C-alpha positions as CSV (number, residue, x, y, z in Angstrom):
1,X,90.4,78.9,75.1
2,X,89.3,77.9,78.7
3,X,88.2,80.8,80.7
4,X,87.5,80.5,84.4
5,X,86.1,83.3,86.8
6,X,86.2,82.8,90.6
7,X,84.1,84.7,93.0
8,X,82.8,84.4,96.6
9,X,85.9,85.1,98.6
10,X,86.2,87.5,101.4
11,X,87.1,88.0,105.0
12,X,85.7,85.7,107.8
13,X,86.4,84.7,111.3
14,X,88.0,81.4,112.2
15,X,85.3,78.8,112.4
16,X,83.2,80.4,109.8
17,X,82.1,79.4,106.3
18,X,82.3,80.6,102.8
19,X,81.2,79.4,99.4
20,X,83.3,80.0,96.4
21,X,82.0,79.9,92.9
22,X,83.6,79.3,89.5
23,X,82.0,80.0,86.3
24,X,83.4,78.7,83.0
25,X,83.0,79.1,79.3
26,X,81.9,76.2,77.1
27,X,85.6,75.2,76.5
28,X,85.7,74.0,80.0
29,X,82.6,71.7,80.0
30,X,84.5,68.5,78.9
31,X,87.5,68.8,81.1
32,X,88.6,65.5,82.5
33,X,89.7,67.3,85.6
34,X,88.0,70.2,87.5
35,X,89.1,71.4,90.9
36,X,90.1,74.0,93.4
37,X,93.6,75.1,94.4
38,X,95.1,77.7,96.7
39,X,98.2,79.7,97.4
40,X,99.0,81.1,100.9
41,X,101.3,84.1,101.3
42,X,104.8,83.0,100.8
43,X,103.9,79.5,99.9
44,X,103.5,77.4,96.8
45,X,100.2,76.7,95.2
46,X,98.6,73.5,96.6
47,X,95.6,71.3,95.9
48,X,92.3,71.6,97.6
49,X,90.0,69.2,95.8
50,X,89.8,67.7,92.4
51,X,87.1,65.8,90.4
52,X,88.0,63.7,87.5
53,X,85.4,62.7,85.1
54,X,86.3,58.9,85.4
55,X,85.9,59.0,89.1
56,X,82.7,58.7,91.1
57,X,83.5,61.3,93.7
58,X,85.9,64.2,94.4
59,X,89.3,63.8,95.9
60,X,90.1,66.0,98.8
61,X,93.6,67.0,99.8
62,X,94.4,66.5,103.5
63,X,94.0,70.1,104.4
64,X,90.4,70.1,103.1
65,X,89.2,66.7,104.3
66,X,86.2,66.9,106.5
67,X,85.7,70.6,106.1
68,X,85.4,71.4,102.5
69,X,83.2,70.0,99.8
70,X,83.2,70.4,96.0
71,X,80.0,70.6,93.8
72,X,79.1,71.2,90.3
73,X,76.1,72.6,88.5
74,X,76.4,71.5,84.9
75,X,73.4,73.4,83.8
76,X,75.0,76.7,84.9
77,X,78.5,75.5,84.0
78,X,79.4,76.5,87.5
79,X,81.6,74.9,90.2
80,X,81.5,75.5,93.9
81,X,83.7,75.1,96.9
82,X,81.9,75.0,100.1
83,X,84.3,75.7,103.1
84,X,83.4,75.1,106.7
85,X,85.2,75.4,110.1
86,X,87.8,77.7,108.3
87,X,91.1,78.2,110.0
88,X,93.7,81.0,109.8
89,X,95.9,78.7,107.7
90,X,93.2,78.6,105.0
91,X,94.0,82.2,104.1
92,X,95.1,82.5,100.6
93,X,94.1,83.1,97.0
94,X,91.7,80.3,95.7
95,X,91.8,79.3,92.1
96,X,89.5,77.0,90.1
97,X,91.0,74.9,87.4
98,X,89.9,72.9,84.4
99,X,91.9,71.2,81.5
100,X,94.2,73.3,79.5
101,X,97.2,71.6,78.0
102,X,96.9,68.9,80.7
103,X,94.6,68.0,83.6
104,X,93.6,71.0,85.8
105,X,96.3,73.4,84.6
106,X,94.0,76.1,83.2
107,X,93.3,78.7,85.9
108,X,91.1,81.6,86.7
109,X,92.3,84.9,88.3
110,X,91.7,83.7,91.9
111,X,89.6,84.9,94.7
112,X,91.1,86.1,98.0
113,X,90.0,84.4,101.2
114,X,91.1,85.9,104.5
115,X,90.5,84.1,107.9
116,X,91.1,85.9,111.0
117,X,91.5,84.8,114.6
């Protein structure tokens, strides 16, 4: 069973930066898809960035382009989301994902990011 644990969330002023981390067990290592998703209060979950094994580089959703980057440390079985120039609308619970029954549909418990003005 895939197990994922997010960390690194917190409160930050608009324009600031955060780095989120996701550690996974060995069952996540061969996932075809890994990525980050988020859910703002009162809104549906949306994608932030995904990285498919058959691709050469990550795919960033529009809200993240130019501000967020995804990285992996295979030796530590850890994935990161570097977030820069944060906006208030970035507030939400951030989840990392790997393959469960389908691409990027196994989730961690989430980590809260709060961006204030």
